C-alpha positions as CSV (number, residue, x, y, z in Angstrom):
1,M,5.6,6.6,-19.0
2,N,5.7,3.7,-21.5
3,S,1.9,3.7,-22.2
4,V,2.0,7.5,-22.4
5,I,5.0,7.6,-24.9
6,G,3.4,5.2,-26.8
7,A,0.2,6.5,-27.6
8,V,1.5,9.9,-28.4
9,A,4.0,8.4,-30.7
10,E,1.1,6.4,-32.7
11,A,-0.7,9.8,-32.8
12,V,1.7,11.4,-34.7
13,R,3.4,8.2,-36.8
14,S,1.8,9.5,-39.8
15,S,2.2,13.4,-39.6
16,S,3.8,15.3,-42.1
17,G,3.2,18.6,-41.3
18,A,3.5,20.4,-38.1
19,V,2.1,19.4,-34.9
20,F,0.8,21.7,-32.3
21,I,0.2,20.7,-28.3
22,G,-2.5,22.4,-26.6
23,F,-0.2,23.6,-24.0
24,S,-2.4,25.5,-21.1
25,G,0.8,24.5,-18.2
26,G,-1.4,22.1,-16.2
27,L,-0.7,18.8,-15.4
28,D,-2.2,16.5,-18.8
29,S,-1.1,19.0,-20.9
30,S,2.4,19.2,-19.4
31,V,2.8,15.2,-19.8
32,L,1.4,15.4,-23.2
33,L,4.2,17.9,-24.4
34,H,7.1,16.5,-22.6
35,A,5.9,13.0,-24.1
36,A,5.7,14.2,-27.3
37,A,9.2,16.3,-27.3
38,S,11.0,12.9,-25.8
39,L,10.0,11.1,-29.2
40,G,12.6,13.4,-30.9
41,S,10.9,12.4,-34.2
42,I,8.5,15.2,-34.7
43,E,10.4,17.8,-37.0
44,A,7.6,20.6,-36.4
45,L,6.6,20.4,-33.1
46,R,5.3,23.5,-31.5
47,A,3.4,24.0,-28.0
48,L,0.2,26.3,-28.1
49,H,-1.1,28.4,-25.4
50,V,-4.1,30.2,-25.1
51,N,-4.2,33.0,-22.7
52,H,-8.0,33.9,-21.8
53,G,-7.2,36.7,-19.5
54,L,-9.8,35.5,-17.2
55,N,-7.4,35.0,-14.2
56,V,-5.1,37.5,-12.2
57,D,-2.9,34.7,-12.8
58,A,-3.1,34.4,-16.4
59,D,-0.2,36.1,-17.3
60,R,2.0,34.2,-14.5
61,W,1.2,30.9,-16.5
62,E,2.1,32.2,-19.5
63,A,5.6,32.6,-18.0
64,H,5.8,29.3,-16.7
65,C,4.8,27.7,-20.0
66,K,7.9,29.9,-21.7
67,R,10.1,28.6,-19.1
68,F,9.1,24.8,-19.4
69,C,9.2,25.0,-23.1
70,A,12.8,26.4,-23.3
71,E,13.7,23.5,-21.0
72,L,12.2,21.3,-23.4
73,G,13.5,23.2,-26.4
74,V,10.2,23.5,-28.0
75,A,8.6,26.5,-29.8
76,L,6.0,28.0,-27.9
77,E,3.0,30.1,-29.6
78,V,1.2,32.2,-27.4
79,R,-2.3,33.4,-28.5
80,R,-4.2,36.0,-26.5
81,V,-7.9,35.5,-27.0
82,R,-11.1,38.1,-26.0
83,V,-13.8,35.8,-24.2
84,D,-17.1,37.2,-24.8
85,G,-18.5,37.6,-21.3
86,A,-22.1,37.4,-22.7
87,G,-23.8,33.8,-21.6
88,S,-22.0,30.8,-20.2
89,L,-18.5,31.5,-19.7
90,E,-17.3,27.8,-20.2
91,A,-18.9,28.2,-23.9
92,A,-17.4,31.6,-24.2
93,A,-13.9,30.2,-23.3
94,R,-14.0,27.2,-25.4
95,H,-15.1,29.3,-28.2
96,A,-12.1,31.6,-28.3
97,R,-10.0,28.7,-27.7
98,Y,-11.0,26.9,-30.4
99,G,-10.8,30.1,-32.7
100,A,-7.1,29.9,-31.8
101,F,-6.8,26.3,-32.4
102,L,-8.2,26.8,-36.3
103,D,-5.6,29.6,-37.2
104,C,-3.2,26.8,-36.3
105,L,-4.7,24.2,-38.5
106,S,-4.7,26.2,-41.6
107,D,-2.6,23.3,-43.7
108,P,-3.9,19.8,-44.5
109,E,-1.1,18.5,-42.8
110,N,-1.1,20.2,-39.4
111,R,-2.1,18.2,-36.2
112,L,-3.2,19.5,-33.0
113,L,-2.9,17.3,-30.2
114,L,-4.9,17.8,-26.7
115,A,-4.5,16.0,-23.5
116,H,-8.1,14.9,-22.6
117,H,-7.8,11.2,-20.8
118,R,-10.3,8.7,-20.0
119,G,-11.6,10.2,-16.9
120,D,-12.4,13.5,-19.2
121,Q,-14.1,11.2,-21.7
122,A,-16.6,10.0,-18.8
123,E,-17.4,13.7,-17.5
124,T,-17.8,14.7,-21.2
125,I,-20.4,11.7,-21.9
126,L,-22.4,12.3,-18.6
127,L,-22.4,15.9,-18.9
128,R,-24.0,16.1,-22.3
129,L,-26.3,13.5,-21.8
130,L,-27.6,15.8,-18.8
131,Q,-27.1,18.8,-21.3
132,G,-29.8,17.0,-23.7
133,R,-26.9,16.6,-26.8
134,G,-27.1,12.8,-26.4
135,L,-25.0,10.0,-25.4
136,Y,-21.9,10.3,-27.0
137,G,-18.0,11.2,-26.1
138,M,-15.1,12.8,-27.5
139,P,-14.1,11.5,-30.5
140,E,-9.9,10.4,-30.4
141,Q,-9.5,12.1,-33.4
142,R,-11.7,14.5,-36.0
143,P,-11.2,17.2,-38.9
144,L,-10.8,20.7,-37.2
145,G,-10.1,23.6,-39.8
146,L,-7.9,22.2,-42.9
147,G,-5.8,19.9,-40.2
148,R,-7.1,17.4,-37.8
149,L,-7.4,17.0,-33.9
150,L,-6.1,14.0,-31.6
151,R,-6.8,13.0,-28.2
152,P,-3.7,10.6,-28.1
153,L,-4.0,10.2,-24.4
154,L,-7.9,9.3,-24.1
155,G,-7.5,5.7,-23.6
156,L,-5.8,6.4,-20.1
157,P,-6.5,6.8,-16.9
158,R,-5.5,10.2,-15.1
159,A,-3.7,7.9,-13.0
160,A,-1.5,7.1,-15.7
161,L,-0.6,11.0,-16.4
162,E,-0.1,11.6,-12.4
163,G,2.8,8.4,-12.7
164,Y,4.3,10.0,-15.6
165,A,4.6,13.4,-14.1
166,R,6.3,11.9,-10.9
167,Q,8.7,9.8,-12.9
168,A,9.7,12.9,-15.0
169,S,9.8,15.3,-12.0
170,L,7.5,17.7,-14.0
171,T,6.2,21.0,-12.8
172,W,2.9,22.5,-13.5
173,V,0.6,25.3,-12.8
174,E,-2.9,24.5,-11.1
175,D,-6.2,26.7,-12.5
176,P,-7.8,27.7,-9.4
177,G,-10.9,27.9,-11.9
178,N,-11.0,24.1,-12.0
179,A,-12.6,23.9,-8.4
180,D,-15.3,26.5,-9.3
181,E,-18.4,24.4,-9.2
182,S,-20.6,26.6,-10.3
183,L,-19.3,25.7,-13.7
184,D,-21.3,22.5,-14.9
185,R,-18.1,20.4,-15.6
186,N,-16.4,20.9,-11.8
187,F,-19.8,20.3,-10.5
188,L,-19.7,17.0,-11.9
189,R,-15.8,16.2,-11.1
190,H,-15.8,17.3,-7.6
191,R,-19.1,17.0,-6.2
192,W,-21.5,14.3,-8.1
193,L,-18.9,11.9,-9.7
194,P,-17.0,11.3,-6.6
195,E,-19.7,10.2,-4.6
196,V,-21.1,8.0,-7.4
197,R,-17.8,6.2,-8.3
198,G,-17.4,5.8,-4.3
199,R,-20.4,3.4,-4.8
200,W,-20.0,2.2,-8.3
201,R,-16.7,1.7,-8.7
202,R,-16.7,1.0,-12.6
203,V,-19.2,4.0,-13.6
204,D,-16.7,5.4,-16.0
205,D,-16.1,2.1,-17.7
206,A,-20.2,1.9,-18.1
207,L,-20.6,5.6,-19.6
208,I,-17.6,5.0,-22.1
209,Q,-19.3,1.6,-23.2
210,A,-22.8,2.8,-23.2
211,A,-21.4,5.4,-25.8
212,A,-19.1,2.8,-27.5
213,E,-22.8,0.8,-28.4
214,R,-24.6,4.0,-29.0
215,E,-21.6,4.9,-31.7
216,R,-22.0,1.0,-33.2
217,A,-25.7,1.7,-33.3
218,D,-25.2,5.2,-35.0
219,R,-22.5,3.6,-37.9
220,L,-25.3,1.2,-38.5
221,L,-28.3,3.7,-39.3
222,L,-25.9,5.9,-40.9
223,R,-24.7,3.2,-43.5
224,S,-28.4,2.0,-43.9
225,S,-29.3,5.7,-44.9
226,G,-26.6,6.3,-47.5
227,L,-25.7,9.8,-46.5
228,D,-22.2,10.5,-46.7
229,P,-20.6,12.0,-43.6
230,T,-18.0,13.9,-45.4
231,S,-20.1,16.1,-47.9
232,S,-20.3,19.7,-47.0
233,V,-24.6,19.3,-47.8
234,L,-26.6,16.8,-46.2
235,P,-29.5,16.0,-48.4
236,L,-33.1,16.4,-47.3
237,E,-34.1,13.2,-49.4
238,K,-31.6,11.5,-46.8
239,L,-33.6,12.4,-44.2
240,A,-37.1,12.1,-45.8
241,G,-37.4,8.6,-45.0
242,H,-36.9,8.2,-41.4
243,D,-38.8,9.3,-38.6
244,E,-37.8,12.1,-36.1
245,A,-35.5,10.1,-33.6
246,D,-33.2,8.8,-36.6
247,Q,-33.1,12.2,-38.5
248,L,-31.8,13.6,-35.4
249,I,-29.0,10.8,-35.1
250,L,-28.2,11.6,-38.4
251,L,-28.1,15.0,-38.2
252,R,-25.9,15.0,-35.1
253,L,-23.9,12.4,-36.9
254,W,-23.2,15.1,-40.0
255,L,-22.3,18.0,-37.5
256,Q,-19.4,15.5,-36.1
257,H,-18.2,14.8,-39.0
258,R,-18.0,18.1,-39.8
259,G,-15.9,19.0,-36.7
260,E,-18.7,20.9,-35.2
261,R,-19.7,21.0,-31.4
262,V,-23.5,19.6,-31.2
263,P,-26.2,21.6,-30.5
264,S,-28.9,20.2,-27.8
265,R,-31.4,17.7,-28.8
266,R,-33.9,20.6,-28.5
267,S,-32.5,22.8,-30.9
268,L,-32.0,20.5,-33.0
269,Q,-35.6,19.5,-33.1
270,N,-36.6,23.4,-33.6
271,F,-34.6,23.4,-36.6
272,L,-36.2,19.9,-38.2
273,S,-39.6,20.7,-37.6
274,Q,-38.6,24.2,-39.8
275,L,-37.4,22.3,-42.7
276,S,-40.9,22.2,-44.4
277,C,-41.7,25.9,-44.5
278,A,-41.8,28.1,-47.7
279,A,-39.0,27.5,-50.4
280,D,-38.2,31.0,-49.9
281,R,-36.8,30.8,-46.5
282,R,-34.1,30.1,-44.6
283,P,-34.2,27.9,-41.5
284,M,-31.3,28.8,-39.5
285,L,-29.4,27.5,-36.2
286,A,-26.6,28.7,-34.7
287,L,-23.6,26.9,-33.9
288,S,-20.7,27.5,-31.9
289,H,-18.6,28.4,-35.3
290,G,-21.1,29.8,-38.0
291,S,-24.7,28.4,-38.6
292,L,-26.6,25.3,-40.0
293,Q,-29.0,26.3,-42.8
294,R,-31.6,25.2,-45.2
295,Y,-31.3,26.1,-48.8
296,G,-32.4,24.8,-51.9
297,D,-32.8,20.7,-51.1
298,G,-30.0,20.7,-48.7
299,I,-28.9,21.8,-45.2
300,H,-25.6,23.4,-45.2
301,Q,-22.9,24.0,-41.9
302,V,-22.5,28.0,-42.8
303,P,-19.3,29.2,-41.8
304,V,-18.7,32.7,-40.1
305,A,-17.7,35.5,-42.3
306,P,-14.0,36.1,-42.6
307,R,-12.9,39.8,-41.1
308,L,-12.2,41.6,-44.7
309,D,-10.7,44.9,-45.2
310,P,-12.8,47.2,-47.4
311,V,-10.1,47.1,-50.4
312,Y,-6.9,45.2,-51.1
313,A,-4.0,46.4,-53.6
314,I,-3.0,43.7,-56.3
315,E,-0.6,43.3,-58.9
316,A,-1.0,42.1,-62.3
317,P,0.6,39.7,-62.8
318,G,0.2,39.3,-58.8
319,R,-0.8,37.3,-55.9
320,L,-3.1,38.2,-52.9
321,C,-3.6,35.7,-50.0
322,L,-6.9,36.4,-48.1
323,P,-8.2,35.1,-44.8
324,H,-10.3,32.4,-46.8
325,G,-8.3,31.9,-49.9
326,E,-6.0,33.2,-52.6
327,L,-6.4,35.0,-55.7
328,Q,-4.0,34.8,-58.5
329,I,-3.5,37.1,-61.9
330,D,-1.3,35.7,-64.3
331,V,-0.6,36.5,-68.2
332,E,-2.6,34.5,-70.4
333,D,-2.7,35.4,-73.9
334,D,-5.9,37.0,-75.3
335,G,-7.4,37.0,-71.5
336,L,-8.2,39.8,-69.4
337,Q,-7.6,43.4,-70.1
338,L,-6.9,45.1,-67.3
339,V,-6.1,48.9,-67.1
340,G,-4.2,50.9,-64.9
341,R,-4.1,50.6,-60.9
342,L,-5.9,47.3,-59.8
343,S,-7.9,46.8,-56.6
344,V,-9.5,43.9,-54.8
345,R,-13.1,44.8,-53.1
346,F,-16.4,43.1,-52.2
347,R,-19.8,43.3,-53.0
348,E,-21.8,45.9,-51.5
349,G,-24.7,46.4,-54.5
350,G,-25.0,47.5,-57.2
351,E,-22.2,46.6,-59.2
352,T,-22.6,45.8,-63.1
353,L,-20.1,44.1,-65.7
354,M,-20.2,44.3,-69.3
355,H,-20.3,40.9,-70.0
356,N,-21.2,38.9,-73.8
357,G,-22.3,42.6,-75.0
358,H,-24.5,43.6,-72.2
359,H,-24.1,45.3,-68.9
360,R,-25.2,42.6,-66.5
361,S,-25.7,43.1,-62.6
362,L,-23.7,41.2,-60.7
363,K,-26.6,40.3,-58.3
364,Q,-27.8,38.2,-61.6
365,L,-24.4,36.7,-62.3
366,L,-23.7,35.1,-58.7
367,Q,-27.6,33.9,-58.8
368,Q,-27.2,32.0,-62.4
369,A,-23.6,30.6,-61.0
370,K,-25.4,28.9,-58.1
371,L,-23.0,30.5,-55.8
372,L,-24.3,29.8,-52.4
373,P,-25.7,33.0,-50.7
374,W,-23.2,33.0,-47.8
375,L,-20.3,33.2,-50.3
376,R,-21.5,35.7,-52.4
377,G,-20.4,38.7,-50.0
378,T,-16.7,37.1,-49.5
379,L,-15.8,36.8,-53.2
380,P,-12.8,39.0,-54.0
381,L,-14.0,41.5,-57.3
382,V,-11.0,42.7,-59.3
383,F,-11.3,46.2,-60.1
384,D,-9.3,48.5,-62.4
385,E,-9.6,52.1,-63.6
386,Q,-12.3,51.4,-65.7
387,G,-14.4,49.5,-63.0
388,L,-15.4,46.0,-61.9
389,A,-13.3,43.9,-64.4
390,A,-13.9,40.4,-62.9
391,V,-15.5,38.1,-61.0
392,P,-13.5,35.1,-60.4
393,G,-14.7,31.7,-61.5
394,V,-17.9,33.6,-62.8
395,A,-17.4,36.1,-65.4
396,E,-14.9,38.7,-66.9
397,R,-15.2,41.8,-68.9
398,D,-15.9,42.2,-72.2
399,R,-12.7,43.0,-74.4
400,L,-12.2,47.0,-74.1
401,P,-11.5,48.4,-77.8
402,G,-8.2,50.3,-78.3
403,I,-6.4,48.4,-75.2
404,E,-3.4,47.4,-75.9
405,G,-0.9,45.0,-73.6
406,P,-0.9,41.9,-72.3
407,G,-4.0,39.9,-71.2
408,F,-4.2,38.2,-67.6
409,S,-6.4,35.1,-66.2
410,V,-7.7,35.7,-62.8
411,R,-7.9,32.9,-60.5
412,W,-9.5,32.2,-57.2
413,T,-8.8,29.4,-54.5
414,P,-11.0,29.5,-51.6
415,R,-10.2,27.0,-48.4
416,G,-11.3,25.7,-45.6
417,P,-15.2,26.2,-45.6
418,F,-15.2,28.7,-48.5
419,R,-14.4,25.9,-51.0
């Protein structure tokens, strides 16, 4: 038990925000949650259960999770998600699950812990290799949303988790879907890997060691390229001096640092082959969340547009919290004049603003401000009874003659990938 508790304690040692435990109700996540709760030092510990609704017993599993958390005295958040039935069910379920994870990581101090172990890592390395996505495994931690995702048990064998569960007399649920060999991971886990492990007992070690060696070589390439993997833009010039094989590696490394699930080698090759097309075209590659696009002299990770209402009300002074940021209107001497009732809307086309003595089209203002195209439709616009009054961070309406009253400033603070 000590190895499990020690690994969890190390993972949350410097956490100052909320700590979420991904909790399916199965053995692995039950051990992780129990170990985290046993520390007694996590002020904001919460379990997160994602109900995919894919199994007739899904509600029974949810009820088990509620009882388990109640016994531990841990708050439980349940997220019911809709899984798109098109394409791979595994991929669709993962996409829905990570959407719920992203909602919880809306604060830079928040952490999400998942219960993947050493056996899961070996399976992942092999599965990705067979899928043509490269020789790499799951990172022990990476950015996700505004927070971080951590896998504190990744270095431990499943036998350590099974021993913990026995000693702590834990109960858990078994998902029969884990035995469905029509799913790729289950096929490897139940049919292929047991035979290989029977002949080569150290196959897990070999896979993990090979991935670690690949990771070391990748770090050397990254260092020599001068590419900043934390940047939101991958400059094309950083790829230009490398052959296709190294370009693929650099693009994959950049995506991994951006917290993105890496597409197949073929998909990345197809995208790279389009980068030399005409400047007025925008090559695109679909990702698990959003897309990859060339724009200007760089490659950008384009987020999924947030779900927004057509119109929001706001007061002056006042504040409006939106899914992708916060709009603040404050009193400011000689600031923007606002007349009557206010509303916040988004670009539809044809909007104009009286700015510097001329009627300027919103399209022209956004282009001159060099706002990225995919951000233009999500920028909140402030309207009053006289029409468009402010394009935050871009332009404000000229002063109106004969209008009395206080002036205002308008400030837009985007969050996450919309910064």
